[in-house]
Structure formats: structure tokens, C-alpha cells
N, C-alpha and C positions, 0 to 999 in steps of 0.2 A: 657544862655538865648539869648546872641547875635546870635548864629548860629541856634538853634533849638527852640527858645522860650519856652513856658511851657513843651513841650515834653521832650527837654533836661534837663530841671529842674526836671522833674519827674523822668527821668532815672537816673540823679545823686543821687537823695535821695533814690530811690529804691535799687541802687548799694550800697550806704553807708550801708543801713539796711542788705543787703546780706552779705556783707564783715564783718560788726559788729557781726552778728550772728555767723560767723566763728571764730571770735577772742575768745569768751567765756572770759577766764581769762588770755589768753596768750597775747603775745605781736606782734603776727603774723598778719598783717593787710592785708590779702590776701584771695581771694577765688578762686576757679579754677573749671570751669565747661564746657561742650560743648556748642558751640555757641546756639544750640537749647534750651538748659536749660536756659541760660542768657536771650534769647529772650522771653521765657515764663515768666520769672520772671519780665520782663520790658514790657509785653504786646504789643510788637512791632515785626516786622519781623526780620529774621536773618540778612538780608542785612543792615536794619537801625540799628540794634543792633551793627554790626561791624563798621559801618560808625561813629556813635555817640561815641563808645569807643575809636576809633582811633583819633577823634578830641580831646577827653578828655586827651588822651596820647600826642598829639601834644602841647597842652596847659599845659603840665606837672602837670595836676591835678591828674593823676595816671600813674603807671607803668603797661605796657600791655606786656603780653607775649602771642604769638599766636602759636599753633602747629596745625597739622593737626586735631586733635581731641578735644583739649581742648583750652580755652581762660582762662588765669590767670590775674586777676586784682588785683594790690596792691594800696592801698591808704596811701602814706606815712604819711599824715598829720592826719589820723584818731587817733592816739594814743593822739596827742596833742588836738583834739577836745574832745576825751573821758575825758582827764584829766581837760579840762576847764569845761566841764559839771559837773564832779563830784564835782569841787571846788565850783561851784555855787550852786549846789543842796545839797551840803554837810550839 
């Protein structure tokens, strides 16, 4: 929120949803797509997508792996969030 305001907040939660859908019942908290796909999911430009994801990585909110063709996003605390949600809604 400090750096990107509501836009960054929105990207964060959209990213969490994308990664959570990839998890299904596994313990893998990671999703990998080309930057064009990520930017479509976030409704922002490719440049802005990379910029925001890199800031999230610098702030240690995610692990980001970039290659020429794909961007991999891992959210290490997602399992913790999922377990807390399950306990509360249980």
C-alpha cells in the first residue's frame, strides 16, 4: 500500500488468488506464467506487473523467479494463511 496504494493492494490479492488456485490440495504455493498472462490477470501493463512483482520480492513477500519466457511467483506464507483460514472457518 505504501508504494503502490490501492493498485498494489489489488495486485497482491489477485496474485494470492492465482497462486491459491494452483495449489489445489498440494503444498506447492507457486504459479508460473508468461508476464503477458500475469498482466492480464492483474489488469495492468507488463511493465507495471514486473515492477510491482519485483517490489513484492524486495519486501520479501514473495519469491520471484524470472526467465526469458516465464515468471514464477511463490508465496511462502500462503500455507500459513490457508491453515489459519481453515481453523477459523472450521
